[in-house]
N, C-alpha and C positions, 0 to 999 in steps of 0.2 A: 396832632397832626396838623402842619400847616394846613389851610384851607386853598382851593385854587383860585387866583385872582386875575380877572381879565386884563390885566394891566400887563401881566407875564406874556402877551399874544400880539403885543402890538407891529410884530412881522408879519400877521395873518396865519401863525402856523396852529391857530387852534384845532383841534381836532372837533370835525365836524361830523354828526351821525345822521344818516338820511336812508329809507329805506323806500324802494330799491336802491340798487346801485345803478341801475340802467331801466331805459324803458325801450319798451319795443311794441310798435304799432303795428297791424294786419290790415292791409287794403280790404281784405274778402272778410274781414270780422268786424262788423260794427262795433260789438262790445268792448273792443279793444283801443277804440279812438279815444277811450276817454280812459285815463290815467290817475292814479293817486300817489302822491308822494308824501313820505311820511318824515318830518325831521323832528329830531328829539332834542331837549336839551337837558343833560342829566348834571347841570352844574349849579351850584347857589346863587346864581345871579341871572337876570334877565338878559334875553337876548333880542336883538332886532335882527330879522332877514330881508332879504331883497333877491328876487329870483329873476335871472336875466338869460337871454338866449341869442344864441347865433342867428336865428331864422325868426323873429318875433310874429312875421305876417302869417305861419303855419300856425300859430296855437292860440290859443285863448286860457290863461293862465286864471285861476279865480285865487282872488288874495296873492297878490305876488309881491306883496310886503305888509309885514307884520311883527308881531310881537310874541315871542314864547316865552312864558313865565317858568321860571326856575324848575326843575325837575318835572316838566310837562312836555307834551308834544303838540304838532299841530300837523294837519292834514292839508296839502295842496294840491286841487283840483287842476289837472292838465287836461285840455281836448285837442286832439287833432283835427284842423279843419280846412285842411288843403290836402285831401287824401285823393292820390295818383295812382292809379290802377299800373300795373305792370312796372313799375318804377321803384326803387330802392333809396331810400334817403336818409343820409345821416346828419344828423345834428347834435348839438349840446346847450344843455342847460347848465348854470353856472349859479350856483346859491352863494352869497355873501351875507357874513354874519356880521353884525357888530354887537359891541356894549350899549345896551337900552340908552339913549341918550345921548351919546357919542357919535361922531362921524368916521372914526377910524374901523377898517376893516382888520377884524380880529380872526378871522377862519374863512376859507373858502372848499368848495365841492364842486367839482364838475359831473354833472350826470349825463351821458350820453343818451341819445333818442335816435331810435330807428324806425325807418318805416319799411317794413317788408312786405311785397305783392301779396303773398299767401300763408295763413299758420297752415296747412296743410302740406304744402308743399317742404315749410319749412322743419314739419314734424318729420316727413319722409327723408328729408337729407341727414336729419341727426340720427334717424334709426339707422339708416344707412351707415354713416359713420360709427356709428356703435357697432354695427354688425361686422366693418371691417376691422376695428380695432380688433374685437374677439377673434376673426380670423388671423389676423398678424400674430396675436399671442397665444394662438394654439400651434400656428405654425413654429414659431419662434421655440415653443414648448418641446415640439416633436423633433426639431432640429438639435437643441440641446439633449436630448435623450440620444439620437444616433450621435453625435460629437461624443457622448459618455461612452458609447460602447465601442467607436473607435481608439478614443483613448485607453481602452482597456484592451487593447490588440484586435480588435472584430474589423480595423479597417487594415490599409497598407498594400504593398505590393507583393508581402510575402504571403498571403492567403490568410485564412481565418487561423487564429491560435486554436491551442487545444483546450482552454476554457470555451471557447465559443462552441467550439464541437459539441462538448461536452455538456454546455447550455442547451443546443440546439436538440440534442439526443433526449435529454430529458423535456422538453417542450413537447416532443413529438411522443413520449412514452404517455406523456400525463393527455394527451389528446385522445391517445388510442385506449388508455384506462376508461374501464365503464364509469358511469354517474352515480351518484347516489340513488338509492332508491330500486335499483338495477338488481331483479334477485336472481337474474339468469348466472350468475358468476358467484361462485363459492369464494370469494377475496376476504381479506381482513379491511377492515372498516376505514383504515387509512388510506388503503387503494382505491377507494371511491370516492372519486374527487365531486366537487359540485359546481355549479354551471360558472359561477363566479372564478373558480382555479382554471377550468378550462379557456374561459375567455384571456386571462391573464395568460395563462401558456401561448395561448395563438398571437397576442398582441407582441409579447417578448418575442416568439419566431419570427416575428412579421418584422418587427425591427431587425434583426439578424440578418435575414433576407436581404432587406435594404441594405445593410450595411456592407454585406458582402457583394452584392450587387453592385455596390460602389467602386469598390477595389478594381 
């Protein structure tokens, strides 16, 4: 197998491997004011890197230039020194990769850097978004079930179909039947329903009622 050569990427298209893909600083969290950017060199040749920034006065970049040996990695420490409370800042770092000893850029990578006012506020917003997403998914699921009942003849202006009436009657009977373990009734065991079976019957009956009321 032919090995990868840096001369193949004179157009700057060499894949650049960086972690993390973005940097987030929080004004109210001093521990976040220092971030570490790890650059990997999975290739068989040495690389030289250079870190540029759209707002260099806001940051201190430790070792903004250096050499990465073949199949090694290097950590770049970035400190935010212009923390402004109650302000959201958006900057970008750009990593240029060179073949060691040459001047042509063979790879590029942009790393967004964002300053957020509050870590707690950001976490609360993320939690609210997740809860909202779960609520939308649940609503869509319930709507799909109701639509399924309507497609089966549960809706429409002609009133509920025979099958809807039969299913509703079955659910009502299921709710009336005694539960498992109830010794007051001398009935076959298959007529003694569990709690889950009664809950299912109640749920289906509720869906049928919703579908009928929509007509």
